[in-house]
TIVO-453162 format. One record per residue (C-alpha): residue number from 1; x, y, z. Coordinates in Angstrom, 2 decimals, m for minus. Last residue first. Example, Ala and Ser with C-alpha at 12.3 -4.5 7.8 and 13.67 -1.06 7.14 Angstrom:
REM TIVO-453162
{2 {13.67 m1.06 7.14}}
{1 {12.30 m4.50 7.80}}
END
This chain:
REM TIVO-453162
{417 {58.63 m158.66 m105.73}}
{416 {59.68 m156.34 m108.57}}
{415 {61.78 m154.17 m106.26}}
{414 {63.93 m157.15 m105.27}}
{413 {64.46 m157.93 m108.95}}
{412 {65.82 m154.42 m109.56}}
{411 {68.24 m154.49 m106.61}}
{410 {69.45 m157.99 m107.47}}
{409 {70.03 m156.99 m111.08}}
{408 {71.79 m153.75 m110.08}}
{407 {74.25 m155.16 m107.57}}
{406 {74.58 m152.39 m105.00}}
{405 {77.82 m151.61 m103.17}}
{404 {77.06 m150.84 m99.55}}
{403 {77.24 m147.72 m97.37}}
{402 {73.49 m147.88 m96.75}}
{401 {72.66 m144.24 m97.54}}
{400 {75.06 m143.80 m100.44}}
{399 {74.34 m147.28 m101.81}}
{398 {70.59 m146.66 m101.74}}
{397 {71.16 m143.33 m103.49}}
{396 {73.21 m145.04 m106.18}}
{395 {70.57 m147.75 m106.57}}
{394 {67.83 m145.14 m107.08}}
{393 {69.95 m143.41 m109.72}}
{392 {70.84 m146.68 m111.46}}
{391 {67.16 m147.68 m111.43}}
{390 {66.42 m144.41 m113.20}}
{389 {69.08 m145.25 m115.81}}
{388 {67.40 m148.60 m116.46}}
{387 {63.85 m147.26 m116.53}}
{386 {64.80 m144.91 m119.35}}
{385 {64.90 m147.68 m121.95}}
{384 {61.28 m148.74 m121.39}}
{383 {60.19 m145.12 m121.08}}
{382 {61.57 m144.32 m124.53}}
{381 {64.40 m141.85 m124.82}}
{380 {65.86 m142.13 m128.31}}
{379 {62.36 m142.52 m129.72}}
{378 {61.51 m145.13 m132.34}}
{377 {59.96 m145.01 m135.80}}
{376 {60.15 m141.58 m137.36}}
{375 {57.75 m139.70 m139.65}}
{374 {54.52 m140.90 m138.01}}
{373 {53.35 m137.36 m137.33}}
{372 {53.28 m138.04 m133.60}}
{371 {56.78 m139.50 m133.89}}
{370 {57.94 m136.43 m135.78}}
{369 {56.50 m134.17 m133.08}}
{368 {58.23 m136.09 m130.30}}
{367 {61.54 m136.05 m132.18}}
{366 {61.43 m132.30 m132.80}}
{365 {60.43 m131.76 m129.16}}
{364 {63.44 m133.80 m128.04}}
{363 {65.78 m131.81 m130.25}}
{362 {64.47 m128.41 m129.19}}
{361 {64.95 m129.20 m125.51}}
{360 {68.36 m130.72 m126.29}}
{359 {69.64 m127.58 m127.97}}
{358 {72.42 m127.07 m125.43}}
{357 {70.09 m127.81 m122.51}}
{356 {67.73 m125.01 m123.58}}
{355 {66.93 m124.10 m127.16}}
{354 {68.64 m123.10 m130.38}}
{353 {70.99 m125.61 m131.98}}
{352 {74.75 m125.07 m132.33}}
{351 {76.66 m127.61 m134.38}}
{350 {79.39 m129.59 m132.68}}
{349 {82.84 m128.02 m132.33}}
{348 {85.65 m130.56 m132.68}}
{347 {89.24 m129.83 m131.69}}
{346 {91.72 m132.42 m132.93}}
{345 {94.86 m133.54 m131.12}}
{344 {97.64 m135.58 m132.63}}
{343 {100.04 m138.11 m131.13}}
{342 {99.54 m140.17 m134.26}}
{341 {99.30 m143.51 m132.49}}
{340 {97.74 m142.15 m129.28}}
{339 {94.73 m140.29 m130.68}}
{338 {93.43 m137.19 m128.86}}
{337 {89.96 m135.88 m129.69}}
{336 {89.05 m132.62 m127.97}}
{335 {85.35 m131.76 m127.85}}
{334 {84.11 m128.17 m127.56}}
{333 {80.61 m126.84 m126.96}}
{332 {81.89 m124.34 m124.38}}
{331 {78.78 m125.26 m122.44}}
{330 {79.13 m129.00 m123.09}}
{329 {82.79 m129.25 m122.13}}
{328 {84.61 m132.23 m123.61}}
{327 {87.59 m134.53 m123.45}}
{326 {87.99 m137.60 m125.64}}
{325 {90.73 m140.21 m125.48}}
{324 {92.77 m142.44 m127.72}}
{323 {93.45 m145.92 m129.02}}
{322 {92.41 m148.13 m126.08}}
{321 {89.73 m145.67 m124.97}}
{320 {89.33 m143.04 m122.27}}
{319 {86.27 m140.77 m122.21}}
{318 {86.66 m137.49 m120.28}}
{317 {83.58 m135.39 m119.55}}
{316 {82.56 m131.92 m118.44}}
{315 {79.03 m130.78 m117.73}}
{314 {78.14 m127.17 m117.06}}
{313 {77.02 m124.59 m114.53}}
{312 {80.19 m122.64 m113.88}}
{311 {81.53 m121.41 m110.55}}
{310 {81.58 m124.81 m108.91}}
{309 {80.77 m125.94 m105.39}}
{308 {77.41 m127.61 m105.81}}
{307 {79.06 m130.82 m106.94}}
{306 {78.14 m133.89 m108.91}}
{305 {80.79 m136.49 m109.75}}
{304 {80.19 m139.52 m111.92}}
{303 {82.74 m142.28 m112.27}}
{302 {82.72 m144.94 m114.94}}
{301 {84.02 m148.44 m115.54}}
{300 {83.72 m150.37 m118.79}}
{299 {83.89 m154.17 m118.57}}
{298 {81.04 m154.94 m120.99}}
{297 {78.65 m155.62 m118.08}}
{296 {79.18 m152.17 m116.64}}
{295 {80.85 m151.07 m113.39}}
{294 {79.81 m147.75 m111.83}}
{293 {81.28 m145.36 m109.26}}
{292 {79.24 m142.45 m107.91}}
{291 {80.48 m139.23 m106.29}}
{290 {78.26 m136.82 m104.38}}
{289 {78.36 m133.19 m103.30}}
{288 {75.67 m130.86 m101.93}}
{287 {73.55 m133.81 m100.88}}
{286 {69.83 m133.37 m100.30}}
{285 {68.42 m132.43 m96.87}}
{284 {66.97 m128.92 m97.19}}
{283 {64.73 m127.36 m94.52}}
{282 {66.45 m123.98 m94.78}}
{281 {68.69 m122.08 m92.36}}
{280 {72.15 m122.13 m93.97}}
{279 {70.84 m121.01 m97.36}}
{278 {69.26 m117.97 m95.71}}
{277 {65.69 m117.70 m96.89}}
{276 {64.41 m115.38 m99.61}}
{275 {63.58 m118.19 m102.02}}
{274 {61.13 m119.86 m99.65}}
{273 {58.58 m117.05 m99.63}}
{272 {57.77 m114.19 m97.25}}
{271 {60.27 m111.36 m97.62}}
{270 {61.77 m112.73 m100.83}}
{269 {58.35 m112.95 m102.45}}
{268 {57.44 m109.42 m101.33}}
{267 {60.68 m108.07 m102.77}}
{266 {60.05 m109.88 m106.04}}
{265 {56.58 m108.37 m106.35}}
{264 {57.91 m104.86 m105.80}}
{263 {60.88 m105.37 m108.09}}
{262 {58.55 m106.49 m110.88}}
{261 {58.28 m109.84 m112.67}}
{260 {54.86 m111.06 m111.55}}
{259 {54.75 m114.84 m111.11}}
{258 {57.43 m114.71 m108.42}}
{257 {60.38 m116.95 m107.57}}
{256 {60.36 m119.20 m110.66}}
{255 {60.78 m116.26 m113.06}}
{254 {63.71 m115.11 m110.90}}
{253 {65.75 m118.16 m111.97}}
{252 {65.42 m117.64 m114.89}}
{251 {64.64 m114.34 m116.62}}
{250 {62.29 m111.38 m116.28}}
{249 {64.18 m109.99 m113.30}}
{248 {67.65 m111.58 m113.26}}
{247 {69.63 m108.86 m111.48}}
{246 {67.12 m108.79 m108.65}}
{245 {67.27 m112.57 m108.14}}
{244 {70.87 m113.59 m107.56}}
{243 {72.39 m110.71 m105.63}}
{242 {69.35 m110.27 m103.38}}
{241 {69.15 m114.01 m102.72}}
{240 {72.70 m113.91 m101.36}}
{239 {74.59 m117.18 m101.89}}
{238 {78.00 m115.54 m102.35}}
{237 {77.64 m113.79 m98.97}}
{236 {79.57 m110.54 m98.47}}
{235 {76.62 m108.22 m99.15}}
{234 {74.31 m110.36 m96.99}}
{233 {76.31 m109.74 m93.79}}
{232 {73.71 m107.62 m91.98}}
{231 {70.81 m109.82 m93.07}}
{230 {67.27 m108.46 m93.30}}
{229 {66.70 m108.99 m97.03}}
{228 {68.72 m112.24 m96.96}}
{227 {66.39 m114.00 m94.56}}
{226 {67.01 m116.03 m91.39}}
{225 {69.69 m113.54 m90.42}}
{224 {73.47 m113.93 m90.30}}
{223 {75.45 m112.42 m87.44}}
{222 {78.03 m115.18 m87.32}}
{221 {78.04 m117.09 m90.58}}
{220 {75.77 m120.15 m90.82}}
{219 {78.01 m123.16 m91.28}}
{218 {76.60 m125.37 m88.54}}
{217 {73.08 m124.41 m89.63}}
{216 {73.32 m126.39 m92.84}}
{215 {74.36 m125.91 m96.45}}
{214 {77.94 m127.13 m96.18}}
{213 {78.21 m130.90 m95.82}}
{212 {75.09 m132.50 m97.21}}
{211 {76.90 m135.71 m97.98}}
{210 {78.02 m138.09 m100.70}}
{209 {79.29 m141.55 m101.53}}
{208 {78.03 m143.93 m104.19}}
{207 {78.63 m147.48 m105.29}}
{206 {77.20 m149.21 m108.37}}
{205 {77.08 m152.64 m109.95}}
{204 {76.27 m154.21 m113.31}}
{203 {75.22 m151.27 m115.49}}
{202 {73.90 m152.44 m118.85}}
{201 {75.72 m151.77 m122.10}}
{200 {76.28 m149.00 m124.62}}
{199 {78.82 m147.02 m122.61}}
{198 {77.70 m143.75 m124.20}}
{197 {74.01 m144.44 m123.55}}
{196 {74.55 m145.56 m119.94}}
{195 {76.66 m142.46 m119.28}}
{194 {73.94 m140.28 m120.83}}
{193 {71.20 m141.90 m118.74}}
{192 {73.05 m141.66 m115.43}}
{191 {73.70 m138.04 m116.33}}
{190 {70.09 m137.12 m117.01}}
{189 {69.13 m139.05 m113.83}}
{188 {71.30 m136.31 m112.36}}
{187 {69.15 m133.49 m111.12}}
{186 {66.07 m135.11 m109.56}}
{185 {67.55 m138.61 m109.28}}
{184 {71.03 m137.81 m107.98}}
{183 {69.49 m134.97 m105.98}}
{182 {67.24 m137.22 m103.93}}
{181 {63.61 m136.68 m104.93}}
{180 {60.63 m134.43 m104.05}}
{179 {59.03 m133.89 m100.64}}
{178 {61.07 m136.29 m98.48}}
{177 {64.03 m135.63 m100.78}}
{176 {64.18 m132.01 m99.63}}
{175 {65.70 m129.19 m101.66}}
{174 {64.10 m130.08 m104.99}}
{173 {61.43 m127.36 m105.05}}
{172 {63.74 m124.53 m104.06}}
{171 {65.77 m123.07 m101.20}}
{170 {68.67 m125.53 m100.97}}
{169 {68.37 m127.63 m104.15}}
{168 {66.92 m125.25 m106.73}}
{167 {68.20 m121.76 m105.87}}
{166 {71.24 m122.48 m103.71}}
{165 {72.44 m125.24 m106.04}}
{164 {71.92 m122.98 m109.05}}
{163 {73.96 m120.23 m107.35}}
{162 {76.89 m122.53 m106.45}}
{161 {77.14 m124.10 m109.88}}
{160 {75.82 m127.62 m110.64}}
{159 {79.05 m128.91 m112.16}}
{158 {78.01 m132.33 m113.38}}
{157 {81.16 m134.29 m113.97}}
{156 {81.77 m137.42 m116.03}}
{155 {84.86 m139.62 m115.97}}
{154 {84.54 m142.54 m118.37}}
{153 {86.48 m145.79 m118.65}}
{152 {87.64 m148.47 m121.08}}
{151 {86.06 m147.46 m124.37}}
{150 {87.33 m149.65 m127.19}}
{149 {89.25 m147.84 m129.90}}
{148 {89.45 m144.04 m129.70}}
{147 {88.46 m143.41 m133.33}}
{146 {86.23 m146.50 m133.42}}
{145 {83.46 m144.65 m135.28}}
{144 {81.00 m145.65 m132.53}}
{143 {82.89 m143.58 m129.97}}
{142 {83.04 m140.59 m132.31}}
{141 {79.30 m140.83 m133.02}}
{140 {78.43 m141.01 m129.31}}
{139 {80.55 m137.93 m128.58}}
{138 {78.83 m136.11 m131.46}}
{137 {75.39 m136.92 m130.04}}
{136 {76.57 m135.66 m126.66}}
{135 {77.43 m132.23 m128.05}}
{134 {74.67 m132.00 m130.68}}
{133 {72.14 m132.34 m127.83}}
{132 {69.35 m134.87 m128.23}}
{131 {70.69 m137.48 m125.83}}
{130 {70.98 m134.69 m123.25}}
{129 {67.19 m134.19 m123.36}}
{128 {66.30 m137.16 m121.19}}
{127 {62.68 m136.00 m121.22}}
{126 {61.04 m139.44 m121.16}}
{125 {59.07 m140.70 m124.17}}
{124 {55.95 m142.84 m124.44}}
{123 {54.69 m143.27 m128.01}}
{122 {51.50 m145.27 m127.72}}
{121 {51.48 m149.00 m128.45}}
{120 {50.53 m149.73 m124.85}}
{119 {51.54 m152.71 m122.73}}
{118 {55.30 m152.35 m123.13}}
{117 {55.26 m148.71 m121.99}}
{116 {53.08 m149.83 m119.07}}
{115 {55.95 m152.01 m117.84}}
{114 {58.28 m149.02 m117.79}}
{113 {55.64 m147.05 m115.91}}
{112 {55.47 m149.89 m113.37}}
{111 {59.25 m149.74 m112.88}}
{110 {59.08 m146.02 m112.19}}
{109 {56.12 m146.48 m109.84}}
{108 {58.09 m149.07 m107.88}}
{107 {61.10 m146.77 m107.68}}
{106 {59.16 m143.79 m106.33}}
{105 {60.35 m140.29 m107.27}}
{104 {58.70 m140.82 m110.64}}
{103 {59.66 m140.68 m114.32}}
{102 {62.37 m138.20 m113.37}}
{101 {62.15 m136.56 m115.81}}
{100 {59.36 m134.85 m117.71}}
{99 {56.98 m137.18 m119.53}}
{98 {56.26 m136.97 m123.27}}
{97 {53.15 m139.05 m123.91}}
{96 {51.21 m140.24 m126.96}}
{95 {47.62 m140.13 m125.77}}
{94 {45.30 m143.12 m126.06}}
{93 {43.16 m142.51 m122.98}}
{92 {44.94 m145.39 m121.21}}
{91 {48.27 m143.68 m121.86}}
{90 {46.88 m140.46 m120.37}}
{89 {45.56 m142.34 m117.32}}
{88 {48.94 m143.92 m116.52}}
{87 {50.75 m140.64 m117.12}}
{86 {48.33 m138.69 m114.92}}
{85 {48.78 m141.20 m112.07}}
{84 {52.56 m141.62 m112.21}}
{83 {53.92 m138.12 m112.61}}
{82 {52.79 m136.18 m109.54}}
{81 {55.64 m137.01 m107.13}}
{80 {58.24 m135.43 m109.42}}
{79 {56.38 m132.13 m109.90}}
{78 {54.25 m131.71 m113.03}}
{77 {55.56 m131.58 m116.60}}
{76 {53.32 m134.06 m118.42}}
{75 {53.31 m133.37 m122.17}}
{74 {50.36 m134.78 m124.12}}
{73 {49.94 m135.98 m127.66}}
{72 {47.47 m136.06 m130.50}}
{71 {45.06 m133.76 m128.70}}
{70 {41.78 m133.55 m126.79}}
{69 {41.10 m137.22 m125.97}}
{68 {37.69 m137.37 m124.32}}
{67 {37.50 m135.36 m121.14}}
{66 {38.18 m136.68 m117.64}}
{65 {41.88 m136.28 m118.45}}
{64 {41.67 m132.50 m118.38}}
{63 {39.73 m132.36 m115.12}}
{62 {42.09 m134.80 m113.41}}
{61 {45.07 m132.76 m114.57}}
{60 {43.79 m129.87 m112.51}}
{59 {42.82 m126.24 m113.10}}
{58 {41.70 m126.71 m116.67}}
{57 {41.62 m124.70 m119.90}}
{56 {40.16 m126.65 m122.83}}
{55 {36.67 m125.13 m122.66}}
{54 {38.23 m121.65 m122.77}}
{53 {39.86 m122.29 m126.15}}
{52 {43.64 m122.13 m126.19}}
{51 {45.14 m119.17 m128.04}}
{50 {48.72 m120.31 m127.36}}
{49 {49.88 m117.17 m125.55}}
{48 {46.50 m116.69 m123.92}}
{47 {46.35 m120.24 m122.53}}
{46 {49.94 m120.06 m121.26}}
{45 {49.40 m116.76 m119.48}}
{44 {46.05 m117.91 m118.12}}
{43 {47.51 m121.05 m116.56}}
{42 {50.62 m119.34 m115.25}}
{41 {48.59 m116.65 m113.52}}
{40 {45.94 m119.09 m112.27}}
{39 {48.41 m121.56 m110.72}}
{38 {46.61 m124.94 m110.74}}
{37 {47.70 m125.84 m114.32}}
{36 {45.96 m127.98 m116.93}}
{35 {46.37 m126.92 m120.56}}
{34 {44.73 m127.68 m123.90}}
{33 {45.29 m126.95 m127.61}}
{32 {49.06 m126.50 m127.90}}
{31 {49.86 m126.29 m131.61}}
{30 {52.80 m127.92 m133.38}}
{29 {55.04 m127.91 m136.42}}
{28 {54.30 m124.73 m138.38}}
{27 {54.34 m122.72 m135.17}}
{26 {58.04 m123.52 m134.67}}
{25 {59.38 m120.81 m132.36}}
{24 {56.07 m120.29 m130.55}}
{23 {55.41 m124.03 m130.36}}
{22 {58.92 m124.56 m128.96}}
{21 {58.20 m121.88 m126.36}}
{20 {55.64 m124.16 m124.74}}
{19 {58.25 m126.88 m124.33}}
{18 {60.62 m124.60 m122.47}}
{17 {58.83 m121.74 m120.69}}
{16 {55.42 m123.25 m120.11}}
{15 {56.15 m126.92 m119.48}}
{14 {59.67 m126.71 m118.11}}
{13 {59.31 m123.58 m115.97}}
{12 {55.73 m124.27 m114.91}}
{11 {52.65 m124.97 m117.02}}
{10 {51.92 m128.46 m115.67}}
{9 {49.79 m130.76 m117.81}}
{8 {50.07 m129.71 m121.45}}
{7 {47.94 m130.86 m124.38}}
{6 {49.50 m131.24 m127.83}}
{5 {48.25 m130.96 m131.41}}
{4 {50.37 m131.85 m134.43}}
{3 {49.74 m129.44 m137.26}}
{2 {47.90 m130.58 m140.36}}
{1 {49.76 m132.30 m143.21}}
END
């Protein structure tokens, strides 16, 4: 069988460096044949790496989608507020679509995309990559085996890590919900989705509490400058841009700061660009800590905690059942199964798969390719399914802002009017 062909809209960190690398690692499976990207350096780098013909290299998604269908499938990895229109047009053109999360930073657009997934027969997947990780897959299998009885409650934590928070959500593209999305949508719709998947039933109601408490001008240290490169106290600051970016030249997160990975280029970027700013003097407004409480229709309750103030960047989880409990750390790739009757404890280490998000990036690309080849029937992360976890994220943010518990059905139906 011939290779599956894919077009890419948005050759940034996710499109170029994650999904694009899949084609390099598995050239027998897939070939990128078209790209649309406004940044000339990223565009040309991606086109050269994948040997894309000049007539299939575009500056904008509009230019790419003006053409007749160029590939079997298309990956849309633009910014949050640029998902709806290209996705709608790509589906209409007959493309099978893999859309980066969140589906949209607008609730109505998200719901409309879910409705479009019912209209078209195309494959339409959302990049909820956690479902494809061996770690969360194993948790789901253990739950379904009955080893811990009926699930009663879940405690799930997303430990963002202090440096990742500073990079992405204080200085970076997702710092301000007026320009992108609230953090529980931009960062944690993954987590809403995985909780929903593990519970196995619809969310009934949700409450959320959170604040931007630390990363603001009130907490700027005495003597601090507007930029790290000119700051007298930079050496003692844990959020120093100098500490984070120079030591990671050629790797994330420095690859998102400057297109050219040299000290000279990085210095210029930190002198003039957003990533060199003091974390206490940015235009950020998203929460740096938030807790969300959920009740599901099957009686399960869950709490989700996201926090900037952690050393490690990982997810930890505790699942409590009538016959036992599960504890896990996705970075350590360890699950502890404790059963009450035998008073025994078992350590489980899921398989290790290459690729970001604990192998989830590889897993979702494998599934997308198989669907394009016609080798599998239904995606784990279809748009129709993903709407529900997105609605949970929007409802959580509404609860946080309004101070009210949100009934999911009422919230959803109100948006449909």
